[in-house]
C-alpha positions in Angstrom: 13.2 4.5 -6.6 13.9 5.7 -3.1 11.6 4.9 -0.3 10.6 8.6 0.5 9.4 8.6 -3.6 7.7 5.0 -3.2 5.7 6.1 0.0 4.3 9.3 -2.0 3.4 6.7 -5.0 2.0 4.3 -3.0 -0.2 6.8 -0.7 -1.5 8.7 -3.9 -2.7 5.4 -5.4 -4.4 4.3 -1.8 -6.3 7.9 -2.9 -7.5 6.4 -6.2 -8.4 3.1 -4.7 -10.5 4.7 -1.9 -11.6 8.4 -2.8 -13.0 9.2 0.2 -9.1 9.6 1.6 -8.4 12.2 -1.1 -9.0 14.9 1.4 -6.4 13.3 3.6 -3.9 10.7 2.0 -2.5 8.3 4.6 0.8 9.3 6.1 3.8 6.5 5.8 2.9 5.4 9.8 -1.3 5.3 9.1 -2.4 1.9 9.7 -4.5 1.4 6.6 -6.3 -1.6 8.6 -7.9 0.7 10.8 -9.7 3.2 8.0 -13.0 1.8 7.8 -13.1 3.0 4.2 -10.1 0.6 3.0 -11.8 -2.9 3.2 -10.4 -5.8 1.9 -11.6 -5.2 -2.0 -9.5 -2.0 -1.6 -6.5 -4.0 -0.1 -7.0 -6.5 -2.9 -6.8 -3.8 -5.7 -4.1 -2.2 -3.9 -2.1 -5.4 -4.1 -2.6 -5.9 -7.8 -1.4 -2.5 -8.5 1.6 -3.3 -6.6 2.5 -6.5 -8.3 1.9 -5.0 -11.5 3.1 -1.4 -11.2 6.4 -2.8 -9.3 6.6 -6.2 -10.9 6.9 -8.1 -7.5 5.1 -11.0 -6.2 3.2 -11.2 -3.0 3.0 -14.5 -1.9 0.2 -15.7 0.4 2.7 -16.1 3.2 3.8 -12.6 2.7 0.6 -10.9 2.9 0.8 -10.0 6.8 0.2 -6.8 8.8 3.8 -6.8 9.3 4.2 -6.0 5.4 1.2 -4.4 4.3 -0.6 -2.7 7.4 0.9 1.3 6.3 2.3 2.8 3.5 5.8 2.6 4.9 5.5 -1.0 5.3 4.3 -1.4 1.8 7.3 0.6 0.2 9.8 -1.6 2.5 8.2 -4.6 1.0 8.1 -3.5 -2.3 11.8 -2.4 -1.9 12.7 -5.8 -0.4 11.2 -7.7 -3.2 12.7 -6.0 -6.5 
């Protein structure tokens, strides 16, 4: 899967986790940590989905804004972990 497709798929899933974002899904550079409806439970649900859907592991040491604060960073992280 290429990065662009991965970004779109992750953004789509974020709108499932946070239905309030369905009208305006986050773009690749949108800082998810600044979205009030994207709370710690939403992040946890998204991490579980990323791990299950892409067969990756997200070690505690990798749970950082550098890897997970935007859809684009999440996509890059998934690609590195595969």
